[in-house]
LUMMARKOL-201747 format. One line per field, with one value per residue (C-alpha): residue number from 1; residue in one letter; z, y, x. Coordinates in steps of 0.5 Angstrom, whole numbers. Layout:
<lomars>
num <- NUM ... $
residu <- A ... $
zz <- Z ... $
yy <- Y ... $
xx <- X ... $
</lomars>
This chain:
<lomars>
num <- 1 2 3 4 5 6 7 8 9 10 11 12 13 14 15 16 17 18 19 20 21 22 23 24 25 26 27 28 29 30 31 32 33 34 35 36 37 38 39 40 41 42 43 44 45 46 47 48 49 50 51 52 53 54 55 56 57 58 59 60 61 62 63 64 65 66 67 68 69 70 71 72 73 74 75 76 77 78 79 80 81 82 83 84 85 86 87 88 89 90 91 92 93 94 95 96 97 98 99 100 101 102 103 104 105 106 107 108 109 110 111 112 113 114 115 116 117 118 119 120 121 122 123 124 125 126 127 128 129 130 131 132 133 134 135 136 137 138 139 140 141 142 143 144 145 146 147 148 149 150 151 152 153 154 155 156 157 158 159 160 161 162 163 164 165 166 167 168 169 170 171 172 173 174 175 176 177 178 179 180 181 182 183 184 185 186 187 188 189 190 191 192 193 194 195 196 197 198 199 200 201 202 203 204 205 206 207 208 209 210 211 212 213 214 215 216 217 218 219 220 221 222 223 224 225 226 227 228 229 230 231 232 233 234 235 236 237 238 239 240 241 242 243 244 245 246 247 248 249 250 251 252 253 254 255 256 257 258 259 260 261 262 263 264 265 266 267 268 269 270 271 272 273 274 275 276 277 278 279 280 281 282 283 284 285 286 287 288 289 290 291 292 293 294 295 296 297 298 299 300 301 302 303 304 305 306 307 308 309 310 311 312 313 314 315 316 317 318 319 320 321 322 323 324 325 326 327 328 329 330 331 332 333 334 335 336 337 338 339 340 341 342 343 344 345 346 347 348 349 350 351 352 353 354 355 356 357 358 359 360 361 362 363 364 365 366 367 368 369 370 371 372 373 374 375 376 377 378 379 380 381 382 383 384 385 386 387 388 389 390 391 392 393 394 395 396 397 398 399 400 401 402 403 404 405 406 407 408 409 410 411 412 413 414 415 416 417 418 419 420 421 422 423 424 425 426 427 428 429 430 431 432 433 434 435 436 437 438 439 440 441 442 443 444 445 446 447 448 449 450 451 452 453 454 455 456 457 458 459 460 461 462 463 464 465 466 467 468 469 470 471 472 473 474 475 476 477 478 479 480 481 482 483 484 485 486 487 488 489 490 491 492 493 494 495 496 497 498 499 500 501 502 503 504 505 506 507 508 509 510 511 512 513 514 515 516 517 518 519 520 521 522 523 524 525 526 527 528 529 530 531 532 533 534 535 536 537 538 539 540 541 542 543 544 545 546 547 548 549 550 551 552 553 554 555 556 557 558 559 560 561 562 563 564 565 566 567 568 569 570 571 572 573 574 575 576 577 578 579 580 581 582 583 584 585 586 587 588 589 590 591 592 593 594 595 596 597 598 599 600 601 602 603 $
residu <- M S F L A P F F L M F V G A I A V P L L L H L R R R R F E N R I D F P A V R Y L A R A E K E N V R Q I K I R N L L L M F L R I A T V V A L A L A A A R P I G A F F G A G H V P T A L A I V L D N S L S T S V I V N G E P L L S S L R E T A L D A A N A A T G S D R V W L V S A D G S V T G G S T D A V R Q A I T K T D V L S G R G N L A S A I T R A T G L V M G S G L S A R Q V V V L T D A Q A T A W A S P V S L G D V R V S V F A P S T P A P M N R A I V V A E A R P A R W T P R G A V V A R A R L P D S A T Y R I A L G E R T L V R G T A R D G E E I T V R A A P P E R G W H A G L V E L E P D E L R G D D A R W F A V W L G A A P R V R P D P A A G A F L R T A V D A L V Q D Q R V T L G D D I M L G A A D G T T R L P A L L L A P S D P S R L G A A N R A L E R L G L P W R F G Q P K R D E T V V R G D R F E G V R A T L R Y P L V A Q G G A V A D T L A V A G G D A W I V A G D R Y V I V A S P L D Q T A T D L P L R A A F V P W L G D A I A Q R L A G E A T A V M Q S A P G A P V R F P L G A D G L E G A D A Q V T P L S D R S N A P S R P G V Y F F R R G A D R V G A V V V N P E A E E S D L T R I P L A M L R D R L R S R D A V V T A D A A A W K R S L F D V G S R R P L Q L P I I L L A L A L L I A E T V V V R R G E R T T N V A A $
zz <- 0 -1 0 -5 1 7 11 14 17 23 25 27 33 35 38 44 46 46 50 55 56 57 62 66 67 70 76 78 84 87 94 97 102 102 100 93 91 95 91 84 87 88 81 78 81 78 71 72 67 62 63 62 56 53 55 52 46 45 46 40 36 37 36 30 27 28 25 19 18 18 13 8 9 6 0 0 -6 -6 -9 -6 -7 -8 -13 -19 -21 -18 -21 -28 -33 -39 -46 -52 -59 -64 -71 -75 -81 -88 -89 -83 -87 -92 -92 -88 -87 -89 -85 -84 -80 -76 -73 -70 -67 -64 -61 -58 -56 -52 -48 -45 -43 -40 -36 -33 -26 -23 -20 -27 -31 -39 -45 -53 -58 -65 -71 -72 -65 -63 -55 -51 -44 -37 -35 -37 -40 -44 -47 -49 -53 -56 -58 -61 -65 -68 -75 -81 -83 -90 -90 -86 -80 -76 -72 -69 -67 -64 -60 -57 -55 -51 -48 -46 -43 -38 -36 -34 -30 -23 -23 -22 -26 -34 -40 -47 -51 -59 -64 -71 -78 -77 -84 -86 -88 -82 -78 -82 -76 -69 -64 -57 -50 -45 -39 -41 -42 -49 -51 -59 -62 -69 -73 -76 -82 -89 -92 -99 -106 -107 -113 -112 -116 -114 -119 -122 -124 -130 -134 -134 -129 -133 -140 -146 -147 -149 -144 -141 -135 -133 -128 -125 -122 -117 -119 -118 -125 -130 -128 -132 -130 -132 -132 -131 -132 -128 -130 -137 -138 -142 -143 -140 -141 -138 -134 -132 -126 -126 -133 -134 -137 -141 -144 -148 -148 -150 -147 -148 -141 -138 -131 -125 -125 -121 -124 -122 -124 -121 -121 -121 -113 -109 -101 -100 -103 -100 -105 -112 -114 -114 -115 -119 -121 -128 -130 -137 -141 -146 -146 -142 -147 -145 -148 -147 -146 -152 -147 -142 -146 -151 -145 -144 -151 -152 -147 -149 -156 -153 -149 -155 -159 -154 -154 -146 -148 -154 -155 -153 -148 -142 -138 -138 -138 -137 -132 -127 -129 -135 -133 -132 -130 -127 -128 -129 -128 -126 -126 -123 -127 -131 -130 -122 -125 -126 -119 -117 -123 -121 -114 -116 -121 -116 -111 -117 -118 -111 -109 -102 -104 -106 -109 -104 -106 -111 -109 -113 -110 -112 -108 -108 -109 -105 -106 -110 -117 -116 -113 -116 -119 -117 -117 -118 -119 -114 -111 -104 -104 -98 -95 -94 -89 -89 -95 -96 -101 -102 -102 -108 -107 -103 -104 -98 -93 -97 -101 -109 -112 -109 -111 -109 -112 -120 -119 -119 -117 -119 -115 -121 -129 -133 -136 -135 -132 -127 -126 -129 -128 -136 -137 -133 -136 -131 -133 -138 -134 -128 -133 -135 -128 -126 -131 -131 -123 -121 -127 -131 -126 -126 -124 -118 -116 -115 -108 -107 -100 -95 -91 -85 -87 -86 -92 -93 -97 -103 -102 -103 -102 -97 -98 -99 -103 -102 -107 -104 -106 -99 -98 -91 -89 -89 -83 -79 -81 -83 -85 -91 -91 -88 -94 -101 -106 -110 -106 -109 -107 -107 -107 -107 -112 -116 -116 -116 -115 -112 -106 -108 -102 -103 -99 -99 -104 -99 -95 -101 -100 -95 -94 -86 -82 -79 -71 -70 -74 -71 -64 -66 -68 -60 -56 -49 -43 -44 -50 -52 -59 -61 -66 -60 -57 -51 -50 -51 -46 -41 -42 -40 -33 -32 -30 -25 -20 -15 -14 -9 -2 0 -1 3 9 9 9 14 19 18 20 26 28 27 31 37 37 37 43 47 46 48 54 56 55 60 65 65 66 72 75 $
yy <- 0 7 14 20 25 22 28 27 20 25 25 18 21 23 16 19 23 17 13 18 19 12 12 18 15 9 14 17 14 17 15 17 12 12 7 8 9 2 -1 2 0 -7 -7 -5 -10 -15 -13 -10 -15 -13 -6 -7 -10 -5 1 -3 -4 3 5 1 3 11 9 5 11 16 12 10 18 19 14 16 23 21 18 11 6 -1 -8 -10 -8 -1 3 8 9 12 19 19 23 21 24 22 22 23 22 27 26 27 20 20 24 18 16 9 7 14 18 20 16 21 22 15 16 23 19 14 19 22 15 16 23 22 16 21 24 31 28 26 30 30 33 32 32 32 29 36 36 41 40 42 41 44 42 35 39 43 37 34 41 40 33 35 41 37 37 34 36 38 33 27 31 27 22 19 26 27 21 23 29 26 21 28 31 25 24 31 31 29 23 16 13 15 13 15 13 13 13 12 9 5 8 4 10 13 7 6 7 5 10 9 11 8 6 9 5 6 3 4 3 2 1 -6 -3 -5 1 3 4 10 15 20 25 24 29 35 40 45 44 48 53 59 58 63 62 55 49 43 40 33 29 22 19 13 9 2 3 8 15 22 28 35 40 47 54 59 59 56 48 46 39 33 26 19 17 10 8 10 13 20 25 30 36 42 49 56 60 67 69 73 73 68 63 58 51 45 37 34 27 25 25 19 17 21 28 31 28 28 35 37 44 47 54 57 64 66 71 72 68 72 75 72 74 68 71 67 67 63 56 52 48 55 56 49 50 56 54 48 53 57 51 49 57 58 63 68 72 79 83 83 78 77 70 69 70 75 79 81 82 90 90 86 81 76 69 70 64 64 65 60 63 64 70 74 73 80 83 78 80 88 86 84 90 94 91 91 84 82 76 75 69 66 63 57 50 44 38 33 35 32 38 38 41 40 37 37 30 26 33 34 40 40 47 52 59 58 64 68 72 80 84 84 78 76 70 63 58 53 48 47 44 42 45 52 56 53 57 62 67 73 79 79 75 67 66 59 58 54 56 51 47 40 41 45 41 36 40 41 34 32 31 36 42 45 44 47 53 54 55 59 64 64 64 68 72 74 79 78 71 67 60 56 52 46 45 40 44 48 45 50 54 59 65 68 74 80 78 81 78 72 73 68 65 71 76 78 79 77 80 74 77 74 67 62 56 55 56 50 49 46 51 56 62 68 71 79 84 90 90 85 77 74 67 62 56 51 47 40 34 29 23 18 20 17 10 8 1 -1 -4 -11 -10 -15 -11 -4 -7 -9 -1 1 1 1 -3 -5 -4 -6 -5 -7 -6 -8 -2 -5 -8 -2 2 -3 -2 6 8 0 2 -4 -7 -2 2 8 5 12 10 3 6 12 7 3 9 10 3 4 11 7 1 6 9 2 0 7 7 -1 1 7 2 -3 3 5 -2 -3 3 $
xx <- 0 2 -1 -2 -2 2 2 -5 -2 0 -7 -7 -4 -11 -12 -9 -16 -21 -15 -14 -21 -22 -16 -19 -26 -23 -20 -27 -30 -37 -37 -44 -47 -54 -59 -61 -53 -52 -57 -54 -47 -49 -52 -46 -42 -46 -45 -38 -35 -41 -39 -31 -32 -37 -32 -26 -31 -32 -25 -23 -29 -27 -19 -21 -25 -20 -15 -20 -21 -13 -12 -18 -15 -8 -11 -8 -8 -6 -6 -13 -20 -22 -26 -25 -18 -12 -10 -8 -4 -8 -6 -11 -8 -13 -11 -15 -10 -13 -14 -19 -24 -26 -33 -34 -42 -44 -40 -33 -28 -26 -33 -33 -26 -28 -34 -29 -24 -30 -31 -24 -25 -32 -28 -23 -25 -23 -16 -14 -10 -12 -9 -12 -6 -8 -4 -1 2 -3 -5 -11 -10 -14 -20 -24 -29 -24 -21 -28 -30 -23 -25 -32 -29 -23 -23 -19 -13 -11 -5 -2 1 6 3 9 11 4 5 12 9 4 9 13 6 5 12 12 6 8 3 6 0 1 -2 -3 -9 -9 -15 -12 -15 -8 -6 0 4 3 7 13 18 17 15 18 14 19 15 9 3 -1 -8 -9 -16 -16 -23 -24 -28 -24 -21 -25 -22 -19 -17 -12 -8 -1 3 1 6 7 14 17 15 16 12 15 9 8 9 6 2 4 0 -1 -6 -7 -13 -16 -19 -20 -23 -25 -20 -20 -14 -16 -12 -15 -22 -20 -21 -15 -17 -22 -20 -20 -14 -11 -7 0 -1 3 -2 2 -2 1 -2 0 -6 -6 -6 0 3 2 -4 -6 -8 -12 -12 -18 -22 -29 -30 -30 -30 -24 -25 -19 -14 -19 -15 -8 -6 0 3 5 8 6 10 16 22 28 33 40 47 52 60 63 69 65 66 63 59 55 54 51 46 44 43 38 34 33 31 26 24 25 30 31 38 38 42 37 41 49 52 59 65 65 71 68 61 59 51 46 42 47 50 57 62 69 75 78 85 87 91 84 82 83 79 73 73 73 68 63 65 63 56 55 55 56 61 68 72 77 83 83 83 85 82 76 70 63 58 52 45 38 39 47 48 54 57 64 69 76 77 73 74 70 65 66 60 61 58 50 50 43 42 40 46 44 50 56 63 67 63 64 58 59 53 49 43 41 37 38 45 47 54 58 65 68 68 63 69 70 77 74 67 63 57 56 57 51 44 41 45 41 35 38 41 34 31 36 35 27 27 33 35 28 26 18 19 22 22 15 16 12 10 5 0 3 10 16 17 23 20 24 29 25 18 14 7 3 -3 -9 -15 -19 -14 -12 -5 -2 5 11 14 8 9 14 10 6 -2 -6 -11 -9 -8 -4 -1 3 9 8 14 10 4 8 7 14 13 8 8 4 0 -2 -3 3 2 3 -4 -8 -6 -11 -8 -8 -3 -5 -6 0 5 2 3 11 11 10 16 13 13 5 1 -6 -8 -15 -21 -25 -28 -31 -24 -21 -25 -23 -16 -17 -14 -12 -5 -4 -8 -7 -14 -16 -18 -20 -28 -28 -24 -29 -35 -31 -30 -38 -39 -35 -39 -45 -43 -41 -47 -51 -46 -47 -55 -55 -51 -56 -62 -59 -57 -64 -67 -62 -65 $
</lomars>
């Protein structure tokens, strides 16, 4: 047995009061010599044995009552009988990811998960500490009523969230509660993609409820993008669907429907177009609706306008000229004097793609040119060592001659690639700097298949002026906003200052970056493709994913309810002890009244 409030055990010392009263009573003797009293004395002597037993019984009952009240105040718990459950720290993890919006038996699956979560909250008492943790990590605590209301109001996320992180957070809450009884309960659709890796709960008990209803077949658009992101003015929309059978689709750009057709599972849909619109526009690929509506449409963004006019420096090498010729043939660029492409030491104005000098003797001239252009970067001393380049679209690229880029005071730029721990490609307002010449003796980048597409995107997204990058994001995910952008425009044309946010919007759609009154890019928010796979993990495998001293995983709602607050065989003993104290008081009253009746009869 242990006690939740052992301080109250000090009141056991109050048993001295009935004991002293009993002993003091024994020392009182009335010596009055007249006939009536002599009669009473003879009667008392005849019943002395009975009176002694009654007095001892009263003393025992009073001492036992005091002890019982002190024990009850100390809130004992023990592995005996008992009622209710010990005070418990309970964290309810409610899976409200996009997949739980699937319609099962005429209602969203989340509705039944919410009802089951309410059963857990309703089983809590005032001595418990209860929290609700949703799949995106949001926490609601406080009173049990506040948690119940939060469960009722929990809505479906637009993406997958992070269930493993939510469970980890719930574990931290109960571990830091200060209560010895700790439990995490999870209500989930058991989507296999959400349980790809084990989750550790340490010494915390976990109970998982996953409904046994089979997952319905699902249709989803998993790819939708404009290629390239800048149409000049022609381009293509590429889409792909995950389908159990064929389904009809529609591709729209703004209010214009580009095409309708029939898609098959895994088949790549490519639609080429040259619409008359100009500037930034939102596009949509959508399927006919099914039981999971949240993935039946997918957004993309595209910029439409004239091709950038570029001028490659003949001294920059044959690889750069060949790449520009390929972009001209693809109508992604035209020849002109708007954008300069060449070695830094020969560039006199921006916007420009600036390359490191091929001859180390030109290093000083290159740095003076960077200074004249007002750029906060300088080329360092040349390094001739074969180094692997790290960065998006640069995997496998190597540099054998490089001039590490050194930031000057106040440098603000995006680092696109690094080599040997040093910046290798950086991009800022109207400039891109490469720390190696585009020559096979300095780097194998020009030999890679990704070189021409990268060059086209660098020109369109970094140097063209009107357009910057298109970013892809899951709902609510962290986003690094482009340099110079100061606002984010939603579908309702409302602009939110970027200083007020560091995450993508929580709803799918296309949101445009603003620089003043101009659109300068877009972030496209779509649910994760993995969330469209409704395959469920077997319960036995789900049990193996949980690293806990005691885990219950079941599809039986009744069995799951029985597991709530079952944190061992210990139970609160306060109520039985209070009932025992009450019984002792009743017994004392009975003994006293019977003694009074006996005395009255004797009198």
